[in-house]
C-alpha positions in Angstrom: 0.1 0.2 -0.1 1.3 3.7 -0.7 0.7 4.5 2.8 3.2 1.9 4.3 6.9 3.0 4.9 9.4 1.2 3.4 11.4 -1.9 4.9 14.4 -0.4 6.1 17.9 -2.1 5.2 19.7 -4.0 7.8 22.1 -1.3 8.1 19.3 1.3 8.6 17.6 -1.3 11.2 21.2 -1.4 13.1 21.7 2.3 13.2 18.0 2.7 14.4 18.2 0.4 17.1 21.7 2.0 18.1 19.8 5.4 18.1 17.0 4.0 20.4 19.6 2.0 22.7 18.9 -1.4 22.0 22.3 -2.1 20.5 24.7 -0.4 22.7 26.5 -3.3 24.1 28.9 -5.9 22.6 26.6 -8.9 23.6 23.8 -7.4 22.2 25.3 -6.6 18.9 26.4 -10.1 18.6 23.3 -11.7 19.3 21.3 -9.5 17.0 24.0 -10.6 14.2 23.5 -14.1 14.8 19.7 -14.1 15.2 19.2 -12.3 12.1 21.2 -14.7 10.0 19.2 -17.4 11.1 16.4 -18.5 13.5 18.8 -21.1 15.1 20.8 -17.9 16.2 17.7 -16.8 18.2 17.3 -20.3 20.0 20.8 -21.0 20.8 21.6 -17.5 22.3 18.6 -17.9 24.5 19.3 -21.3 25.4 22.9 -20.6 26.6 22.4 -17.5 28.2 18.9 -19.0 29.9 20.9 -21.9 30.9 23.6 -20.5 32.7 21.5 -18.2 34.5 19.0 -20.6 35.7 22.0 -22.9 36.7 23.4 -20.2 38.5 20.3 -19.0 40.2 19.7 -22.6 41.4 23.6 -23.2 42.6 23.2 -19.8 44.6 20.3 -21.1 46.4 21.9 -24.4 47.3 25.4 -22.7 48.0 23.7 -20.4 50.7 21.5 -22.8 52.4 23.0 -26.2 52.4 26.1 -26.2 54.5 28.2 -29.1 52.9 28.2 -27.1 49.9 29.1 -23.7 51.7 32.0 -25.5 52.5 33.1 -26.7 49.5 33.9 -24.5 46.5 34.8 -27.7 44.4 31.2 -28.9 44.8 29.5 -25.8 43.8 31.6 -25.5 40.6 30.6 -29.2 39.6 27.0 -28.7 40.9 26.8 -25.6 38.6 28.1 -27.5 35.6 25.5 -30.2 36.2 22.5 -27.9 36.5 23.6 -25.9 33.5 23.2 -29.2 31.7 19.6 -29.9 33.6 18.7 -26.2 32.6 19.0 -26.5 29.0 15.3 -28.1 28.8 13.4 -25.3 30.4 15.8 -22.6 28.6 15.1 -24.5 25.1 11.5 -24.7 25.7 11.6 -20.7 26.5 13.6 -20.2 23.3 11.5 -21.9 21.1 8.4 -20.1 22.5 10.4 -16.9 21.7 11.1 -17.4 18.4 7.3 -18.1 17.8 6.2 -15.0 19.4 9.0 -13.1 17.3 7.4 -14.5 14.2 3.9 -13.2 15.1 4.7 -9.8 16.7 3.3 -6.5 15.4 4.9 -4.6 18.3 8.5 -5.9 18.8 9.4 -3.3 21.2 6.8 -4.1 23.7 6.6 -7.6 23.0 10.6 -8.1 23.2 10.6 -6.3 26.6 8.0 -8.3 27.7 9.8 -11.4 27.2 13.2 -10.0 28.4 11.2 -9.3 31.7 9.9 -12.7 31.8 13.2 -14.2 31.3 15.2 -11.7 33.8 12.4 -12.0 36.5 12.0 -15.7 36.1 15.9 -16.1 37.0 15.7 -13.9 40.1 12.5 -15.7 41.2 14.1 -19.2 40.9 17.0 -17.8 43.1 14.7 -16.0 45.7 12.0 -18.8 45.8 14.7 -21.5 45.7 16.5 -19.8 48.5 13.4 -19.5 50.6 12.2 -23.0 50.2 15.6 -24.7 50.8 16.0 -22.7 54.0 12.8 -23.1 55.5 10.2 -20.3 54.3 9.3 -17.9 57.0 12.1 -19.2 59.7 15.0 -18.2 57.3 18.4 -18.1 58.8 21.0 -17.4 55.7 24.2 -16.0 56.5 25.7 -12.7 54.2 26.5 -15.2 51.5 23.0 -15.4 49.9 22.8 -11.8 49.5 26.4 -11.9 48.1 25.0 -14.3 45.6 22.7 -12.0 44.3 25.1 -10.1 42.6 26.3 -12.9 39.9 22.5 -14.0 39.7 21.2 -10.5 39.1 24.1 -10.0 36.4 23.1 -13.4 34.8 19.7 -12.7 34.9 20.2 -9.1 33.2 22.3 -11.1 30.6 19.2 -13.6 30.1 16.9 -10.6 29.8 19.1 -8.6 27.2 19.5 -11.6 25.1 16.2 -12.6 24.9 15.2 -9.0 24.0 18.1 -8.5 21.3 17.0 -11.8 19.8 13.3 -11.1 19.5 13.9 -8.0 17.9 16.4 -9.6 15.1 13.8 -12.2 14.4 10.8 -10.0 14.3 12.9 -7.6 11.8 13.9 -10.6 9.8 10.2 -11.8 9.6 8.4 -8.4 9.1 10.6 -5.6 8.9 9.2 -4.0 12.0 11.3 -2.1 14.5 10.5 -0.6 18.1 9.1 2.8 17.7 10.4 4.1 21.4 13.7 4.0 22.9 14.7 1.6 25.1 14.0 1.9 28.7 16.1 0.8 31.8 13.0 -1.6 32.9 15.2 -4.5 33.2 17.4 -2.7 35.6 14.5 -1.6 37.6 13.1 -5.0 37.7 16.5 -6.3 39.0 17.1 -3.3 41.6 13.5 -4.2 42.7 14.5 -8.0 43.2 17.7 -7.1 45.0 15.9 -5.0 47.5 13.2 -7.5 48.1 16.2 -10.0 48.7 17.7 -7.3 51.0 14.8 -7.1 52.9 14.1 -11.1 53.2 17.7 -12.0 53.7 18.5 -9.4 55.9 16.8 -11.1 58.9 19.6 -13.7 58.6 22.4 -14.3 60.8 25.8 -15.8 60.6 26.5 -19.3 62.0 27.4 -19.1 65.4 30.4 -20.9 66.7 31.0 -20.8 70.7 32.7 -22.5 73.5 31.4 -25.5 75.2 28.9 -24.7 78.0 30.2 -25.5 81.4 27.8 -27.6 83.2 27.0 -28.3 86.9 26.1 -31.7 86.4 23.4 -33.6 88.6 23.9 -36.8 90.3 20.6 -38.5 88.9 21.0 -39.3 85.0 18.3 -38.2 82.7 16.4 -40.8 80.3 14.8 -39.8 77.3 12.3 -42.3 75.6 10.9 -41.3 72.1 7.6 -43.2 71.2 6.5 -42.7 67.7 3.0 -43.7 66.5 0.9 -43.4 69.9 -2.5 -42.3 68.9 -3.2 -40.9 72.6 -6.0 -38.6 71.8 -7.9 -41.3 69.6 -7.8 -44.2 71.7 -9.0 -47.6 70.2 -6.5 -50.3 71.5 -6.8 -51.7 74.9 -2.8 -51.7 74.9 -2.9 -47.7 73.8 -5.4 -47.1 76.6 -3.2 -49.2 79.3 0.0 -47.1 78.0 -2.0 -43.9 78.5 -2.9 -44.8 82.1 0.5 -45.5 82.9 1.9 -42.5 81.5 -0.5 -39.9 83.0 1.0 -40.6 86.6 3.5 -38.0 85.4 3.6 -34.4 85.0 2.8 -33.7 81.1 3.5 -31.1 78.7 1.7 -31.0 75.4 1.5 -29.2 72.1 -0.6 -29.4 68.9 0.9 -32.3 66.7 1.7 -31.4 63.1 2.2 -33.4 60.0 5.8 -33.9 58.8 8.5 -36.6 58.3 9.4 -38.7 61.3 13.0 -37.5 60.6 11.8 -33.6 60.9 9.7 -34.3 63.7 12.1 -36.2 65.8 14.9 -34.1 64.9 12.9 -30.7 66.0 12.6 -32.6 69.6 16.2 -33.7 69.4 17.6 -30.3 68.6 15.1 -27.5 70.4 15.1 -25.7 66.7 12.9 -26.1 63.7 14.0 -27.7 60.5 14.7 -24.3 58.9 17.7 -24.5 61.6 18.6 -28.0 61.7 18.4 -28.9 57.9 16.8 -32.4 58.3 13.2 -32.6 56.7 12.8 -35.7 54.5 13.7 -39.2 55.0 15.4 -39.5 51.5 17.7 -36.7 50.0 19.3 -37.0 46.2 23.2 -37.1 45.7 24.5 -36.1 42.5 27.4 -38.2 41.0 30.5 -37.4 43.4 28.6 -34.7 45.1 27.1 -34.3 49.0 23.6 -34.9 49.4 21.2 -32.4 48.7 17.4 -31.3 48.5 16.5 -30.3 44.6 16.7 -26.9 44.0 13.3 -24.9 42.9 12.0 -26.4 39.5 14.6 -29.3 39.4 12.7 -32.1 41.0 11.9 -33.5 37.5 15.5 -34.2 37.0 16.9 -35.4 40.4 14.1 -37.4 41.6 13.3 -38.6 38.2 15.5 -38.4 34.9 18.6 -38.4 36.9 17.7 -41.3 39.1 16.8 -43.3 35.9 20.2 -42.1 34.1 22.0 -43.0 36.9 23.7 -39.7 37.4 21.7 -39.0 40.8 21.4 -41.8 43.4 19.0 -41.6 46.5 20.7 -40.7 49.8 18.9 -41.5 53.0 18.7 -39.1 55.9 21.8 -39.2 58.1 23.6 -36.8 60.7 25.9 -35.5 57.6 22.6 -33.1 56.8 22.0 -32.1 60.3 23.5 -28.5 61.1 22.2 -28.2 64.8 23.4 -30.5 67.6 20.9 -33.0 69.5 20.8 -33.0 73.2 23.2 -36.0 73.6 25.9 -34.5 71.5 25.6 -30.8 73.3 26.0 -33.2 76.8 28.9 -35.2 75.4 30.5 -31.9 74.1 30.1 -30.4 77.9 32.0 -33.8 79.4 28.7 -35.6 80.3 28.5 -39.2 79.3 25.9 -39.7 76.8 23.9 -42.3 74.7 21.8 -42.3 71.7 20.0 -45.4 70.3 17.9 -45.4 67.2 17.4 -41.7 66.6 16.7 -40.1 63.1 19.7 -38.3 61.7 22.2 -39.5 64.2 25.9 -40.4 64.0 29.0 -40.9 65.6 30.0 -38.0 68.0 32.8 -37.2 70.4 32.1 -38.7 74.0 28.7 -39.8 73.0 28.0 -43.6 72.5 25.6 -43.5 69.4 23.7 -46.3 67.6 22.2 -45.0 64.8 18.9 -45.7 63.3 20.2 -47.4 60.2 21.9 -49.9 62.7 18.8 -50.8 64.6 16.7 -51.2 61.7 19.3 -53.5 59.7 19.2 -56.0 62.8 15.2 -55.9 62.8 13.5 -58.7 60.6 10.4 -56.7 60.9 8.6 -53.7 62.4 7.9 -55.6 65.6 11.5 -56.3 66.2 12.6 -52.9 66.1 11.8 -51.5 69.5 13.0 -54.9 70.8 16.6 -54.4 69.1 16.9 -50.6 70.1 15.9 -51.6 74.1 18.3 -54.3 74.2 21.1 -51.7 72.8 20.0 -49.4 75.2 20.0 -51.3 78.3 23.3 -53.1 77.4 24.9 -49.6 77.2 23.0 -47.3 79.7 25.2 -47.9 82.7 27.4 -45.0 83.5 25.5 -42.4 81.3 24.2 -39.2 82.5 22.1 -38.3 79.6 20.7 -41.5 77.6 18.1 -41.7 75.0 16.2 -44.5 72.9 13.9 -44.0 69.8 11.1 -46.6 69.7 9.2 -46.5 66.3 7.4 -49.9 66.3 4.0 -48.3 66.9 4.2 -46.2 64.1 5.5 -48.8 61.6 3.0 -51.3 62.7 0.1 -49.0 62.2 -1.6 -51.1 59.3 -0.9 -54.3 61.2 -3.3 -54.4 64.1 -2.2 -57.6 65.7 1.7 -57.0 65.5 0.7 -53.6 67.1 -1.1 -55.0 69.7 2.0 -57.1 70.4 4.5 -54.2 70.4 2.2 -52.0 72.5 2.1 -54.9 75.1 6.0 -55.0 75.3 6.3 -51.1 75.2 3.9 -51.0 78.4 6.2 -53.5 80.1 9.3 -51.6 79.4 7.7 -48.1 80.5 6.4 -49.8 83.8 9.8 -50.8 84.6 11.3 -47.5 83.9 8.7 -45.5 85.9 8.9 -47.6 88.7 12.9 -46.8 88.7 12.4 -43.3 88.2 9.9 -43.2 91.1 12.6 -44.9 93.3 15.2 -41.9 92.2 17.5 -43.9 89.8 16.9 -41.5 87.0 14.8 -38.8 85.8 12.3 -40.2 83.0 11.3 -38.2 80.2 8.9 -40.0 77.8 8.2 -38.2 74.5 5.1 -39.3 72.6 4.8 -37.9 69.2 3.0 -39.5 66.3 4.3 -38.6 63.0 0.9 -39.5 61.3 -1.4 -37.4 63.5 -5.0 -36.7 63.1 -6.4 -32.9 63.4 -6.9 -33.5 67.2 -3.6 -34.8 67.9 -1.2 -33.6 70.6 2.3 -34.3 71.3 3.3 -34.9 74.9 6.4 -35.0 77.1 5.6 -37.2 80.2 8.0 -36.5 82.8 9.0 -38.6 86.1 11.2 -36.8 88.1 10.9 -38.4 91.6 7.6 -38.1 93.1 6.4 -34.8 91.9 2.6 -34.3 91.7 1.2 -34.9 88.3 0.0 -31.7 86.3 -0.6 -30.8 82.8 1.2 -28.0 80.7 1.1 -26.2 77.2 4.7 -26.5 76.0 6.2 -26.0 72.6 7.9 -29.3 71.2 11.2 -27.1 71.0 11.1 -27.0 74.7 11.9 -30.8 74.8 15.9 -30.6 74.0 16.7 -27.5 76.5 14.7 -29.1 79.2 16.6 -32.5 79.2 19.9 -30.5 79.2 18.9 -28.0 82.1 17.9 -31.0 83.9 21.4 -32.4 83.5 22.7 -29.2 84.6 23.7 -27.8 81.0 22.9 -24.2 80.6 20.0 -23.6 78.0 21.3 -21.8 74.8 19.3 -18.6 74.2 19.2 -18.9 70.5 17.0 -22.0 70.5 13.5 -22.1 69.7 12.4 -23.7 73.0 13.0 -22.9 76.6 13.3 -25.2 79.9 9.8 -26.4 81.0 10.7 -25.8 84.7 7.0 -26.7 85.7 7.5 -30.4 84.4 10.5 -31.1 86.7 11.3 -31.1 90.5 11.2 -27.7 92.0 14.7 -26.1 91.7 16.2 -28.9 89.7 16.8 -27.2 86.4 19.9 -25.5 85.5 18.9 -21.5 85.2 22.1 -20.1 83.8 22.3 -19.6 80.0 24.7 -19.3 77.0 24.3 -17.7 74.0 24.3 -20.7 71.6 25.6 -24.1 71.4 26.8 -23.4 68.1 26.8 -25.2 64.9 27.0 -29.2 64.4 30.8 -29.4 63.4 32.0 -32.7 63.0 34.5 -34.6 60.8 33.0 -35.6 57.4 32.3 -39.2 57.2 32.9 -41.2 54.0 29.8 -42.0 51.6 28.3 -45.4 52.2 26.9 -46.4 49.0 26.2 -49.9 49.8 24.9 -49.5 53.4 22.9 -46.3 51.9 21.0 -48.6 49.4 20.4 -51.2 52.2 19.0 -48.5 54.6 16.7 -47.6 51.7 15.7 -50.8 51.1 14.9 -51.2 54.8 13.0 -48.2 55.1 10.9 -49.1 52.0 10.0 -52.5 53.5 8.8 -51.0 56.5 6.4 -48.3 54.8 8.6 -45.4 55.4 9.4 -44.8 51.8 7.1 -45.6 48.6 
């Protein structure tokens, strides 16, 4: 038509884009030339820029929240390389979509900027959401490295955005001869500044890991025994054995809290450490381990690979939860570090610790032929090792494992009643303080977790506490000052008057233990045992 402007030449298009501010950088000029030459140039440019940016965002989330990566630059580099390969798929899909949109666009300036914002914003969102999810949402506890990672991530996000917009403009011009009619605005820089501001606000609440001196205890003469029982449905009694156990435990003082649904490993590590999963790091029974790298929780948007394609291809393996992933010391580890002889049998995410006798959960399960035998093995190990220990803990999951097998569950509850009755009598006689934790990892909506305390002949009472109060209460009763940075506080009303240590320390610090060699065969056997007992699908 006579009213239409003639299509500009390539040189005229380049000159106009330079004047409008779209081709001011070397990267933009390079991308424009390649994308003009062929549609594959658009796809490849966005593919590589997007994959690198996404991989860097995911690596940043892992490196600033999962402490085995915080301590290993080598692991971070190799994780980035693996994630770059993983990110090729979503980046390729996005590049293909940009190519289709460029061929149909009638307003390339507006459409290209919108897609550039989507590319840059997506990368920044992966970083922010990934960090948030991996560290535990509202209970963030990052260190300054989280925000420092924002510098390269933002640079990569801007590169992805600029590459997307330039490639889009090149293909739109090649197909239709259309060019933007307005100067380039710094909208990508504004978006990056907003994202960094949000990150600064969110991550500024985080604090540096604390490393402190060992607390000086004033040990008590009477040991403290902790029995953890998983699977007792004390709020919906329907088994005679459960009713009997409830009546037996109700003779002590009772601290209770509303139960919540989570994996057994997370619930019992909350109780053992006095802090939430955002602090201690243990959430699931199963992690993933990229080839040659420490185990990790899959970063945001990568579960399809780490829990699917990677497992099938053999580049990723399953890794059971262990003390390797736990960042906060459990109460028996704090006690052992303070010079108090300690014992722990069967607890999730437990492992060797200087000064403590620890029988790991995997060791107990390996020796149990069925769910009915798990408690028996744990109790036998506990009784064999208890002598001379001032803080001793045993975890008994039989009732939880056997919840779908009523006959065997009744037998397990009957055996458990005998054990508890014997321990309560000894506690009443002053041999030790007994703390029984009943926390169901498959609770109903009305379920409560409970801490039953038998401390001499103190009168029974019921008090609302928090699950995080358990660990500092046990430690304070053993004469160890409570740490002020724990989520819980000693529940003095549950114990004999004046028996708890009242002094405090700033922190117990992070759990720092010598790295353990990977035990691939044992890991596979442990995972198979967890699966056979119904913990894993």
